[in-house]
N, C-alpha and C positions, 0 to 999 in steps of 0.2 A: 679414664685412668688406669695405669699400670697397677695391676696383682703380680707380686709373686708366688701367690699360693692362694686356694681358694678352697672351702670346706665347704658340707652341704650343708651345715644350717647356716652358715653366712647366704643364703640363696631362701632364708624365709623368712627375716622377719616382718615387720609390723607393716612395712610399706610396701612390702611385695604382695602381701595377704590381703591388703585393702582395691592395690591397684588390681588382681587377677580379679577381684568382683568384680571389675570396673570393664572386663570385656566381656561381660555377660549383653545378649543382641536387644534386651528390654532395655538396658542404658542409653543404646544409642538416638531414643527417642529424648530424650533428657531437654528441657527448655533452658533457652539460652534468655533468659530475661529477669530482669531486676537485677541487684545490685549487694554484694556488700564489701566490706572494707577488711582486710586483712592486713595487718602489716604496715598499714599506709598505704596498700594497692587494692584498686577496686576490683572485684573479682565478680562477674556478672555472669557467672552461671548461677548464683543462689538469689532466691527470690526473697524474700520479709515473710509471704506464707506459701507455702506447698497445699494450698487448698486445689484438690483435684489429683492431682498425684497416685502415679500408681508407686506401689512399694516399692518395686525396682525404679524407676525412677526417681524419686526419692533418695534412694539409697545413692545413682550417680551423682546427685547433688551432693550430698553430704563429703563423698568421695572426691570430688571437685574441689571442694572447699579445702579437704586436709589435704589436698595437693597443691594448694596455692600458698598455705601456711608454713609446707615445708621447703619453699620457698627462701623464705626467711629464719631456716633453722641456723644458721651462723649467729643470730642475735637472740634469738629465742630458748629456753633453757625449759622441757618441759618437770613439773615439779617430780620429785623423788616420790609420791605419794598419788600422782595425777596418772590416774589410766591410761589417759588420751590423752591428745592435746585441744587444749578449750574450743577452739576454732571447729573442731571436729564432733563433740561432745554436744556443743550447741545446735551446728546444725541436724545431727540426730534428733536432739529434743524437739525441734521444730517439727518433724516430720513424723512424728507416735504418738500422735493423738488422737487418731481417725480411725482407728481400725477395732473392729470387733472380731479378738479371738477366734471366739467361736464360729464364724461364719466366715474368715478368707481361707482363698483355697487353697486348698491343701499342696498345693504347688509353690507358692508365695510365702509357706512359714517359715522358709528356713531363710529367703530376703528380710522378713519379719521381727525375726529374733536376734539378726545382726542389726539391725537397725534398733533395736529395743539393747543390745548393749552395749550399742557406740555410744549410746542415749544414758549409760548407765542406770538403766530403767531394766536389773536383774529378777528381779519380782515377774514381772511380767514375760520376760526374754523365756524362762524357765515354766509358765503356763503355755509359751508355742512347745515347747518339748515336751511338756507334759501330753496337749493336744497329739502332738504329731504320735507319741508312743500310741495315744487312742484310738488312732489309726489304723493300727499296724498291729492284724491281729493272730497274725503265724510268727512262730521264731525266727522264722527267714526274714519276713517283713520286717522284724522291731531289728534284727541284725542293719538291714537296708535303711531303715533310721538312723543309726548308729555312724554308719559310714559318711550318711548327707551331715550330722553333727561333724565329725573328723575334717571332710572335707572342706565346711564352709564357715562355721561359726565358731565352734568349741577351744581355736585360739584363743580368738577374743573373752571368752568366758573366761576362761586361764587369767584374764589383769585382772576381774575385778569381782570372781564371785568364786570360789576355790568350795566353798558346801556346795553349792548347785555340782558346780564340776564333777565331784567325788559321788555325790546323790545319781547321776548319770553313770559313771563307773561301776558303782557297788548293782544298780540295775543289771548295766548288762553281763556281770557275774555271774545271774541267776540263768543265764542260756548257755546250753551245752552245747561241744562241738567246735571242732577249728574255724569254723567261718566267725563264729560270734569271736574265740580267741585273738583270730588276725584283727577283726572289726576293733576291737580293747586294745591290740598294738598299734594301730593305726590313730586311734585317739590319743594314745600315750606318748606317741613323737609327735606328732602337732601339740598338744602340751608341754614336753619340753622343752621345744623350739621358744612359746610363748612366755614362759616361766623366762627360759634363762636370757630371752630377747627383752624382757620387760623393764620398767622403769625400778620394778616397787622391788627384783634383788631379791625375791623370795624362796631360797633354794633350799628351805625346809620343804617346801611344796616339791619341787623338782626332783629332791630324795625320794617323798613317797612316789611320784608317778613312776619312778625308777625300780621301786620296790612292786609298782603295780605290774611293771612292762614284765619283770622278772616270774613275777605268780603268772601271769596272764601268759608265758613263753612256756611254763610248766606243765601245761596242759597240751600243747598243739601232739601229734600224735609222732610225726616224722622228727627224727634224731635227728637230721640234720637240719632241717628248719627251726629245731629247739635250739642247737649248740648255737647256730648260727645270731637269732636272737638275743640268746644268753649273752652272749659277747659283747654283741653293740649295747647291749641296757650295762651291761658292766664296765665298757667304754664311757658310757653316759657319767655314769658313777662318779670313774675316776677324777673326770673333767668338773663334775662338781665340786668335787674334793679339791683340785687344783686351784681352783677359782678361789675358795674362802678360806682353805685351810693354813695355818701358821709357816709352815712352809713344805717342800715337796723330798722327798728322799727317792733312793733307790736301795735294797736289801738293809732299810734302819739307818744310811747314811744320807748326809744332805747334799745336795748336785749344787758343783759349783758348776760359772762359766769362765772357763777360759780366757785367754786375751780373745777379741776377735778379729778374724781376717776380713781383708779387702781394703781396696784405693780407698784415700778418707775422700771425700769429694764436699763435706760440708763438715765442720769441724775439728780438732786438733787433741793429739796425744791419743792414749790407751783407752779402749772401752772392753766392757764397761770401766767406770769411773771410778775408782776404791774411793772409798767413803761418803759415796753418795747412793742413792736410789734411782737406779737406771729402769726406766720403762724401755723394751727394746722389741721392738715391731717387723714382724716380719712380714709383713701386711698392714701400710697404713690406707686404712680407710679415709676420705676427704668430709665425709661425714664425719669426724671423730675430729678432726681437728680444731672445731671451735672448743670440744671439751679440753683440750689440753690446753689449749690457752686460756682456760680457766683456771686450769690444775697449776698450770703455772705459774699464773699470777699470784695461787693460793700458796705455793709452797717452792717459792723462789728455785734457787741456786740450790737445794737440798736434793732436786730430782735432775738428771737427767734422762733426754728423748733423742731414742739411739734407734736410726729407721736401716736396716739392714737389705740390701736388694743382689738381684745378681745380671749379669747380661745376657739378653736371649738372643741378639743377633739381628734386633729389631726394634724398633718402636714407634707407635701408633701407624702402623700400616707401611713404614718405612721400612724398607730391608733391601738386602742384606747393610749394617751398619759396621765397620772397625770397631774395637773397646773406644778409640777415643772419642769417635760418632756420637757414641752412643752413650757414652759419658758425659759427653756437652749438654743431649738432650735429655739426661736425666737429673743433671744437675738445674738446667733452667727449671724441667718441671717440677721439683723440688725445693725450690726458689720460688715459683708464681705460683703455681697451682696449692704445694701444700706446705708451699710458707715456712718452713721448717728455719730459717733465719731469725723468725719474728720466735722461738721457744728457744733458740738458742740451743738448735736441734742439732745432731750429728748424720753426716748419710755416709756409710761404710758400701760401697759396693765391689763385689768378687767379680773375676772375671772367670766365666763357662767356660767349655772346650764346645765349639758351635760347628754341629756338619749339617749336610745335605743331604739326602737323597739322592740317588743316583740319578742322570739326564737319562729320559727328557725331563722327569718329576720335579726336578732339583731345588724340592721345597728345603725350607727350615726342618732339621730336627730338635722334639723337643730337648734341653740341655740336661745331662743329669745333673743331682741335687748337687749344688757347692759345699764345701765343709759346713760354713755356716748354719746351712740350713738341713744339713746332713744331722749334724750333733744337736741340736737342737732343737728346730722348727714341732717337730714332731708334740711337741708338749702346745703348742697352742702359734696363733697368730702374732700371738705381744707375753711376752715375760716380766716378772719383775726379779729382779736384781738389787738384791741389797749391797750396803755399804763393806760386806767383805765376800762379796760376791758369791755367795747362794744366790740362786732361786726360789723367790717364795713361791711366786702365784705362778700361773699361766692361764690364759684365757685364751676359748677357740676362734672361730671366724668372725669377725670384728662387724660385718653389716646387719647381722641379726639381732646386734648386741649394741650398737651405736648408742641409744637412748637410753640406754641402761648402765653404760661403762662406765662411764663419769660419776654414779653415785658407789659402784663396786671397786674402782680406783681411791676413790676417798677413805673408803673405808680400810684396804691393804695399805693404803699411804700413812693411816693416821697411825694403823694398828704397828708397823715394822716402826715410825717414829719413835713411839712410843715404847718400844721395846729397846731401842738402840737408846734412849734417851735414859734409859733405866728405868719408865715409869711402873 
């Protein structure tokens, strides 16, 4: 898939967190017997009974079920308040009945907490966390427990059990020193990704995490480190506000999007379209397309989908390409893969200045940002522009948000339409 722009948040969505778990060596032994029907497809990696499975073997089967369900993401829509897809949750629930938390080896507690959380059993997930703390006797060991939580399953808890999450952070506040503060910051950073990417869209919780991160940064000894962390969390605070506020302003004045540059590969006329709500994408993820279809069906001609791109001198490992060749390849991609014509979508392509490293290297040099990207893409991968040309909302990298983006956009569109309709 072609991406004109990526953000670090876009690399840390729910799917990547789950798939990262599957790389554990123990999961390679997961059985390949039994079957389960998911979306009409038989998944032979899941048994009706997990009797005799180890914790990590169970986790592997659960993750394979999730992957099978994602093959049908075009037709399945996660409910707004559903923490995880039903196949994932049900598979985890079949896994969690046979273990005594007090006797599970310490090395397997992280996997067990992950399973309980995926199954929606946050009571037992918190019991696992409590036992992990009980096994840590020194401040350094307790910090190690928190680091394990941040790396392994704290993001899952953020989807379903905010009181439990805040209890963990409150415990960490009692440990002095820079190492504890850094562990707390790592947890906060993981939580931000989970909350901003969740279908719940609980941005009040996201603001709480940002404030906790700022408080944790304030106790760091090194001024340079402290200032860098404060800058990062202030930026996250602005991103959350841009996703949910009524409008985006600079020095108290609304930001208006000027007519966009580029060769029109799809669509016609001037963009953003006056009198319409324009969803302007700088990075259009294929996972977002099903949500856009539903939004287009719901709001019809009230919204316009606009995709902005720029040339790179190459496409899907084919290089060098002329502007005409790359335009033709991108038009085919936007038509067949992104299916923009089904959305009555527009595609504007700007021509970048393409250059190469001197021979014998000869590789293409990444081009400088074109005018559209230079002017607006720092706001996010997607911006919403109202009928008067004012930028109302902006959203960060979309891969991490693909399951929650639809609910967010519905809220934003309803708010704009109500205001423009005098409601």
